C-alpha positions in Angstrom: -79.9 16.1 5.1 -83.7 15.8 5.2 -86.0 13.5 3.6 -89.4 14.8 2.6 -92.2 13.2 0.7 -93.2 15.8 -2.1 -94.6 15.3 -5.4 -93.9 11.7 -5.6 -90.1 12.0 -5.0 -88.4 9.7 -2.4 -86.2 12.4 -1.1 -85.4 16.1 -1.1 -82.6 17.7 0.6 -82.3 20.9 2.7 -79.9 21.9 5.4 -80.4 22.3 9.1 -78.3 24.6 11.2 -76.4 23.3 14.1 -78.7 25.0 16.4 -81.7 23.0 15.1 -80.1 19.6 14.8 -81.3 17.3 17.5 -79.0 15.0 19.5 -79.2 11.2 19.0 -80.9 10.9 22.4 -83.4 13.5 21.5 -84.2 11.8 18.4 -84.6 8.4 20.1 -86.9 10.0 22.7 -89.1 11.7 19.8 -89.0 8.5 17.7 -90.7 6.4 20.4 -93.7 8.7 20.3 -94.2 8.7 16.4 -97.4 7.1 15.1 -96.8 8.0 11.5 -94.3 6.3 9.3 -93.4 9.4 7.1 -92.8 11.5 10.4 -90.7 8.7 11.8 -88.6 8.6 8.5 -88.3 12.5 8.5 -87.2 12.4 12.3 -84.3 10.0 11.5 -83.3 11.3 8.1 -83.3 14.7 9.6 -80.4 13.8 12.0 -78.0 13.0 9.1 -74.6 12.2 10.5 -75.3 11.6 14.3 -72.9 8.8 15.2 -69.2 8.9 16.1 -68.1 6.4 13.6 -69.2 4.6 10.4 -68.0 1.2 9.2 -67.9 -0.3 6.0 -67.0 -4.1 5.4 -65.5 -4.8 2.1 -62.6 -6.6 0.3 -58.9 -5.5 0.0 -59.4 -5.1 -3.8 -62.2 -2.7 -3.2 -60.3 -0.8 -0.5 -57.5 -0.2 -3.1 -60.1 1.4 -5.4 -61.3 3.6 -2.7 -58.0 4.8 -1.7 -57.4 5.7 -5.4 -60.5 7.9 -5.2 -63.5 5.8 -6.4 -66.3 4.6 -4.4 -69.0 2.7 -6.2 -72.8 3.1 -5.5 -75.1 0.3 -6.4 -78.6 1.0 -8.0 -81.1 0.5 -5.4 -83.0 -2.1 -7.4 -79.9 -4.3 -8.2 -79.9 -7.9 -7.7 -76.5 -7.6 -6.2 -78.1 -6.2 -2.9 -78.1 -8.5 0.1 -81.6 -8.1 0.9 -83.4 -9.3 -2.2 -86.9 -8.6 -0.9 -86.2 -4.9 -0.1 -87.6 -3.3 -3.3 -90.4 -5.8 -3.2 -91.7 -5.1 0.2 -90.7 -1.4 0.6 -91.0 1.7 -1.8 -91.3 1.5 -5.6 -89.0 -0.1 -8.1 -89.5 2.8 -10.4 -87.9 5.1 -7.9 -85.3 2.7 -7.0 -84.0 2.5 -10.6 -83.1 6.2 -10.2 -81.3 5.8 -6.9 -77.8 4.6 -6.1 -76.5 3.7 -2.7 -73.7 2.5 -0.5 -74.1 1.3 3.1 -72.4 1.7 6.4 -72.9 0.3 9.9 -72.9 2.9 12.5 -70.9 2.3 15.8 -67.4 2.1 16.9 -67.0 -1.7 17.6 -66.5 -4.5 15.1 -69.5 -6.5 14.5 -69.3 -10.4 14.0 -72.5 -10.6 12.0 -71.3 -8.0 9.6 -68.1 -9.8 8.9 -70.1 -13.0 8.3 -72.7 -11.4 6.1 -70.5 -9.4 3.9 -67.1 -11.0 3.9 -67.5 -14.5 5.2 -64.3 -16.4 5.8 -62.3 -14.0 3.4 -58.8 -13.6 4.9 -58.5 -10.5 2.5 -61.5 -8.7 3.9 -61.2 -5.1 5.4 -63.2 -2.9 7.7 -63.0 0.7 6.9 -63.8 3.1 9.7 -64.6 6.6 8.9 -65.2 9.3 11.8 -68.6 11.0 11.9 -67.2 14.5 11.6 -65.4 13.3 8.3 -68.5 11.7 6.9 -70.5 14.9 7.6 -68.0 16.9 5.6 -67.9 14.3 2.7 -71.7 14.3 2.4 -71.6 18.0 1.5 -68.9 17.3 -1.0 -70.2 14.4 -3.0 -69.4 14.4 -6.7 -70.7 11.6 -9.1 -68.6 10.7 -12.1 -69.0 8.5 -15.2 -67.3 5.3 -15.4 -64.6 6.0 -18.2 -63.7 2.4 -18.4 -66.8 1.8 -20.6 -67.0 2.2 -24.2 -66.6 5.8 -25.2 -70.2 6.3 -26.4 -71.7 4.8 -23.4 -69.4 6.7 -21.1 -70.4 9.9 -22.9 -74.1 9.1 -22.3 -73.6 8.3 -18.7 -71.6 11.6 -18.3 -74.4 13.6 -19.7 -77.0 11.9 -17.5 -74.9 12.2 -14.4 -73.8 15.8 -14.7 -77.3 17.2 -15.4 -79.5 14.6 -13.5 -78.4 14.6 -9.8 -81.6 15.6 -7.9 -80.4 15.2 -4.4 -77.6 13.6 -2.3 -78.7 12.3 1.2 -77.2 10.4 4.1 -78.9 9.0 7.3 -80.0 5.9 9.0 -82.6 3.3 7.7 -85.7 2.4 9.8 -86.9 -1.1 10.1 -90.6 -2.1 9.8 -92.5 -5.1 11.1 -95.2 -5.9 8.6 -96.3 -9.3 9.6 -99.9 -10.1 8.5 -101.7 -11.5 11.7 -104.0 -13.5 9.2 -101.0 -15.4 7.8 -98.6 -15.6 10.8 -99.1 -18.1 13.7 -96.3 -16.7 15.7 -97.6 -14.7 18.5 -94.4 -12.7 18.9 -94.5 -11.6 15.1 -98.2 -10.7 15.5 -97.6 -8.6 18.7 -94.8 -6.5 16.9 -96.7 -6.2 13.6 -97.0 -2.4 13.0 -93.7 -1.5 14.8 -91.0 0.5 13.3 -87.5 0.3 14.7 -84.5 2.5 14.9 -81.4 2.5 17.0 -82.9 0.5 19.9 -86.0 2.6 19.8 -89.4 1.5 18.5 -92.7 3.3 17.8 -96.2 1.9 17.0 -97.6 3.1 13.7 -101.3 3.8 13.9 -101.9 4.3 10.2 -101.9 1.3 7.6 -98.3 0.4 7.7 -98.7 -2.0 4.7 -99.8 1.1 2.5 -97.2 3.4 3.9 -94.1 1.2 3.1 -95.1 1.0 -0.6 -94.9 4.8 -1.2 -92.4 6.5 -3.2 -90.7 8.0 -0.2 -90.1 4.8 1.5 -87.8 3.6 -1.2 -84.3 2.7 0.0 -85.0 4.1 3.5 -87.1 1.2 5.0 -86.1 -2.4 5.6 -87.6 -5.4 7.4 -87.2 -5.6 11.0 -85.2 -8.8 10.7 -82.3 -6.7 9.4 -82.2 -4.2 12.2 -79.1 -5.7 13.8 -77.1 -4.2 10.8 -77.6 -0.6 12.2 -77.4 0.6 8.6 -76.7 4.2 7.4 -76.9 4.9 3.7 -75.3 7.4 1.4 -77.9 7.9 -1.5 -77.7 9.8 -4.8 -81.0 10.2 -6.5 -81.5 11.3 -10.1 -84.3 13.2 -11.5 -84.5 10.6 -14.3 -83.3 7.2 -14.9 -79.8 7.3 -16.5 -79.6 6.8 -20.2 -77.8 3.4 -20.0 -79.3 2.4 -16.6 -75.9 1.4 -15.2 -75.9 -1.0 -12.3 -73.5 1.3 -10.4 -72.0 4.7 -10.6 -68.9 6.1 -9.0 -68.4 9.0 -6.6 -65.2 10.6 -5.8 -63.5 10.3 -2.4 -61.7 13.5 -1.3 -58.2 13.1 0.1 -59.3 14.2 3.5 -61.7 11.3 3.8 -58.9 8.9 2.9 -56.5 10.4 5.3 -59.0 9.8 8.1 -59.7 6.2 7.3 -58.7 3.5 9.6 -58.4 -0.2 8.3 -59.1 -3.4 10.5 -57.9 -6.6 9.1 -60.1 -9.7 8.6 -60.6 -11.9 11.6 -59.5 -14.8 9.3 -56.3 -13.3 8.3 -53.2 -15.1 9.6 -50.8 -13.1 11.5 -48.0 -13.7 9.2 -50.1 -12.2 6.4 -50.9 -8.9 8.4 -47.6 -7.2 7.5 -48.1 -7.9 3.8 -51.6 -6.4 3.8 -50.3 -3.3 5.7 -47.5 -2.9 3.1 -50.2 -3.1 0.2 -52.3 -0.5 2.0 -49.3 1.6 2.9 -48.1 1.7 -0.6 -51.6 2.7 -2.0 -51.8 5.5 0.5 -48.3 6.8 -0.4 -49.3 6.9 -4.0 -52.1 9.4 -3.3 -49.7 11.5 -1.0 -50.8 10.2 2.3 -48.2 9.3 5.0 -49.2 5.8 6.0 -47.4 6.2 9.4 -48.9 9.5 10.5 -49.2 9.6 14.2 -52.5 11.3 14.2 -54.5 8.0 14.2 -54.0 4.3 14.6 -54.4 3.5 10.8 -53.9 -0.3 10.8 -55.6 -2.6 13.4 -55.8 -6.2 14.0 -59.4 -7.6 14.3 -60.6 -8.0 17.9 -62.4 -11.2 16.7 -59.3 -13.1 15.6 -59.7 -16.7 16.5 -63.3 -16.0 17.8 -65.4 -16.8 14.7 -66.3 -20.1 13.4 -68.3 -19.4 10.3 -66.7 -22.2 8.2 -63.4 -23.3 7.2 -61.0 -20.8 5.4 -59.6 -22.6 2.3 -56.0 -22.4 1.6 -56.6 -21.2 -1.9 -57.7 -17.8 -0.3 -54.0 -17.5 0.8 -52.7 -18.6 -2.7 -54.8 -15.6 -3.9 -53.4 -13.3 -1.3 -49.8 -14.3 -2.5 -50.8 -13.5 -6.1 -52.2 -10.2 -5.2 -49.3 -9.1 -3.1 -46.8 -10.0 -5.8 -48.9 -8.3 -8.5 -49.0 -5.1 -6.5 -45.3 -5.2 -5.4 
């Protein structure tokens, strides 16, 4: 999907034919020549799904929700977001309150930093891997639905807002901006890179007033500080024309069966080996309940982390395994 800046909206979607779509290498080459933030953003967002695999680091409990068909999107100005400065530095909060998002890390390999940031020392963490081709199909099939667990009246209001208010669904990579003020910073390296915008190991020098550009409506949820660029983040974003009636902190989208069928699950690097079989049984049971054969030979569905025994981010407390036992018993 494409992101344009028109009439104060953060995004608008339009399709590109396969013949027009640039390769990742072509985008990187063009990105390095950009001198305008909006042009750089459009170039990257235009690419849509351009990576082979997308990763999502989460907990076993949330994986079970996803297998059941529900994926939560968090409001873009939520205090639950990892980067609490994002909506302060970039875009506008008034736009962020109409946007809901979920994040992925692009690339095939495990990332120690992502485990540490999002599931530190959690033995019941899971990395979900979704192939790019599956992701591209899903992006064109996203359906938002109300949270029917709420009180009936509130759920009804959310339903009305959701059904009539979706403006655009978009997916693509973020860009990372260096906006260090040379009058404040005494770090020569920071001053040197001020005004740069980074994406996927490429960088361009913005000639316009970057401080002004990053506060525009269309930069909302699409730009982060360059200190976060190691995340290699891609986002699925749903934007509503107006703020939802009850302004929920999150909304749900459905996950089609074909997406769940193509999911691959990597166990936490902190999971003891004698618990791996238990986690696999829980996941296999959840998959079976939605009509998916967990032992399908088409893909290697369950994987041990390549970082087992390699991460020392703190001590894993035993009560985490007591929780695991409780969870396994409750799901058996």
